[in-house]
C-alpha positions as a printed NumPy array, in Angstrom:
array([[142.665,  97.39 , 102.905],
       [144.94 ,  97.203, 106.002],
       [146.475, 100.584, 106.808],
       [150.228,  99.186, 106.246],
       [149.884,  97.179, 103.138],
       [151.259,  99.577, 101.039],
       [150.448,  98.753,  96.952],
       [151.524, 100.15 ,  93.821],
       [149.972, 100.476,  90.487],
       [151.621, 101.769,  87.089],
       [150.397, 103.753,  84.366],
       [151.281, 103.919,  80.495],
       [149.083, 106.062,  78.414],
       [148.854, 105.126,  74.919],
       [149.782, 107.514,  71.885],
       [146.337, 108.795,  70.131],
       [145.176, 107.094,  67.112],
       [142.468, 107.873,  64.693],
       [142.155, 104.195,  63.611],
       [142.939, 101.939,  66.486],
       [139.253, 101.065,  66.787],
       [137.954, 100.687,  63.668],
       [139.67 , 101.67 ,  60.508],
       [137.998, 104.282,  57.877],
       [134.878, 103.147,  56.328],
       [131.197, 103.799,  55.157],
       [128.079, 102.243,  55.676],
       [125.011, 102.002,  53.029],
       [122.844, 101.963,  55.912],
       [122.248, 101.695,  59.839],
       [124.4  ,  98.983,  61.155],
       [127.792,  98.527,  63.017],
       [131.208,  99.287,  62.292],
       [133.771,  96.698,  61.565],
       [136.186,  96.891,  64.412],
       [139.79 ,  96.582,  64.621],
       [141.504,  93.768,  66.169],
       [142.822,  96.434,  68.988],
       [139.858,  97.768,  69.833],
       [140.066,  95.663,  73.279],
       [143.383,  97.358,  74.231],
       [144.534, 100.904,  72.596],
       [148.062,  99.7  ,  73.493],
       [148.206, 101.275,  77.15 ],
       [149.123, 100.147,  80.35 ],
       [146.21 , 100.166,  82.996],
       [144.648, 102.85 ,  81.302],
       [141.35 , 103.494,  79.67 ],
       [140.416, 106.455,  77.054],
       [138.08 , 108.412,  75.194],
       [136.861, 106.961,  71.811],
       [137.072, 109.109,  68.851],
       [135.098, 109.289,  65.654],
       [137.06 , 111.117,  62.759],
       [135.78 , 111.895,  59.298],
       [136.384, 114.476,  56.526],
       [132.442, 114.644,  55.669],
       [129.538, 115.759,  57.902],
       [128.035, 112.525,  59.328],
       [126.62 , 115.107,  62.35 ],
       [123.075, 113.383,  61.362],
       [124.169, 110.103,  62.236],
       [124.039, 108.752,  65.733],
       [126.955, 106.374,  66.892],
       [126.185, 104.402,  69.936],
       [129.656, 102.694,  71.423],
       [129.578,  99.976,  73.586],
       [132.389,  98.215,  75.697],
       [133.518,  98.197,  79.14 ],
       [134.561, 100.644,  81.66 ],
       [137.723, 100.98 ,  83.954],
       [136.603,  98.16 ,  86.237],
       [135.202,  95.85 ,  83.646],
       [131.559,  96.815,  83.865],
       [129.368,  96.938,  80.417],
       [128.646, 100.604,  79.272],
       [127.418, 102.485,  76.237],
       [127.513, 106.083,  75.025],
       [125.974, 107.692,  71.93 ],
       [127.425, 110.307,  70.261],
       [126.627, 112.182,  67.16 ],
       [129.029, 111.905,  64.054],
       [131.606, 114.157,  63.366],
       [131.15 , 117.19 ,  61.012],
       [134.65 , 117.25 ,  58.92 ],
       [136.283, 116.816,  62.206],
       [137.056, 114.716,  65.198],
       [134.445, 113.884,  68.081],
       [134.918, 112.238,  71.159],
       [132.943, 110.135,  73.931],
       [132.873, 111.792,  77.566],
       [133.059, 108.378,  79.251],
       [136.475, 106.449,  79.193],
       [136.533, 102.885,  77.923],
       [138.832, 100.006,  78.098],
       [137.443,  98.038,  75.605],
       [135.05 ,  98.751,  72.779],
       [132.79 ,  95.628,  71.392],
       [130.44 ,  97.382,  69.024],
       [129.936, 101.143,  67.39 ],
       [126.3  , 100.595,  65.814],
       [125.231, 103.759,  63.851],
       [121.678, 104.94 ,  63.548],
       [121.807, 105.373,  59.688],
       [124.014, 105.24 ,  56.725],
       [127.678, 106.828,  56.849],
       [128.438, 108.185,  53.554],
       [131.872, 109.462,  53.955],
       [134.747, 107.278,  55.2  ],
       [134.684, 107.503,  59.045],
       [137.132, 105.943,  61.725],
       [137.017, 105.224,  65.392],
       [139.927, 105.443,  67.413],
       [141.322, 106.389,  71.142],
       [142.281, 109.847,  72.521],
       [145.494, 110.564,  74.018],
       [143.841, 111.805,  77.004],
       [143.604, 108.725,  79.424],
       [142.458, 107.86 ,  82.883],
       [143.086, 104.336,  85.284],
       [141.549, 102.983,  88.363],
       [144.247, 102.75 ,  91.181],
       [141.831, 100.73 ,  93.036],
       [137.85 , 100.469,  93.062],
       [137.368, 100.037,  96.716],
       [138.245, 102.464,  99.957],
       [141.629, 103.415, 100.181],
       [144.232, 105.716, 100.713],
       [146.65 , 107.203,  97.823],
       [150.101, 107.828,  99.586],
       [152.353, 108.957,  96.786],
       [153.025, 109.174,  93.208],
       [155.955, 109.429,  90.867],
       [155.075, 110.85 ,  87.353],
       [157.157, 111.088,  84.209],
       [155.888, 114.244,  82.591],
       [154.957, 114.492,  78.74 ],
       [155.751, 117.953,  77.756],
       [152.159, 119.38 ,  77.999],
       [150.913, 121.309,  80.698],
       [147.798, 120.425,  82.553],
       [146.433, 118.998,  85.487],
       [147.025, 115.452,  86.731],
       [143.653, 114.546,  88.641],
       [142.79 , 111.855,  91.263],
       [139.167, 111.385,  91.065],
       [136.635, 109.598,  93.814],
       [134.436, 106.982,  92.373],
       [135.319, 107.03 ,  88.644],
       [137.517, 108.917,  86.364],
       [134.757, 111.526,  86.134],
       [134.108, 111.899,  90.04 ],
       [134.896, 114.381,  92.364],
       [138.369, 115.684,  92.257],
       [140.062, 115.331,  95.782],
       [143.436, 116.416,  94.489],
       [145.53 , 117.109,  91.405],
       [148.868, 118.358,  90.492],
       [149.513, 120.594,  87.674],
       [152.331, 119.723,  85.063],
       [153.46 , 123.449,  84.993],
       [156.1  , 122.981,  82.35 ],
       [156.41 , 121.89 ,  78.763],
       [160.127, 120.539,  79.583],
       [159.719, 116.606,  79.985],
       [160.413, 115.806,  83.571],
       [160.122, 113.695,  86.488],
       [157.853, 114.83 ,  89.419],
       [156.827, 113.545,  92.751],
       [153.915, 115.398,  94.383],
       [153.828, 115.86 ,  97.992],
       [151.173, 113.984,  99.997],
       [151.006, 113.949, 103.748],
       [151.786, 110.489, 105.294],
       [148.513, 109.634, 105.877],
       [147.697, 109.737, 102.548],
       [144.285, 110.871, 100.709],
       [141.209, 108.898, 101.507],
       [139.123, 107.725,  98.831],
       [135.65 , 107.067, 100.579],
       [132.793, 109.326, 100.635],
       [129.204, 107.764, 102.161],
       [128.815, 105.055,  99.668],
       [131.252, 106.269,  96.974],
       [134.712, 104.297,  96.871],
       [137.528, 104.139,  94.875],
       [140.461, 106.23 ,  93.304],
       [141.236, 106.86 ,  89.537],
       [143.81 , 109.098,  88.352],
       [143.023, 111.194,  85.06 ],
       [145.714, 112.122,  82.755],
       [144.973, 115.026,  80.026],
       [146.547, 114.538,  76.878],
       [150.331, 114.918,  76.717],
       [150.847, 115.569,  80.192],
       [152.08 , 112.034,  81.516],
       [154.401, 109.237,  79.577],
       [153.966, 107.057,  82.864],
       [152.793, 107.436,  86.394],
       [153.548, 105.078,  89.679],
       [150.776, 105.449,  92.161],
       [151.397, 104.043,  95.936],
       [148.23 , 103.481,  97.822],
       [147.026, 101.394, 100.892]])
């Protein structure tokens, strides 16, 4: 990107939901969960999210393979063990979910949803992040800016240090932070649950 072509992108995380991807359901054997109509959106703006599985029973002996797309629209999958009277989540961030396949029967109602922890791609190529404006959500945590993917190396972060909802503008030197290292490119923002109501990032 040109040095002086300042761009802007805004992010608004969705609230957590235990059923946004699939309503609570059982399966008589290995098969696919029936997905909700919102499984492709999660109601956020420019965000990807961790996918959750919730059940009041012990489904830990069943593997769930979640398939969908990542922050850049590429197809990805992750297999996780089912919950044991709790909620479990993926480690990958999903923009959409197109299938949840189970390795065996699901005997207790189990639902799939989205976590309140979100991330987003600022720009998928080489760029410099030059500024950010963040409306905090009242939860203490580190808003991170990562290289190459939402789970990539964190080049810098800003700590939301108060439970008071506020407006912050992290200081970034005029040249910005370069998101290019060897063959790894792209800048991503990661927002832990409850830390951010909305974020606007400037890059070029």
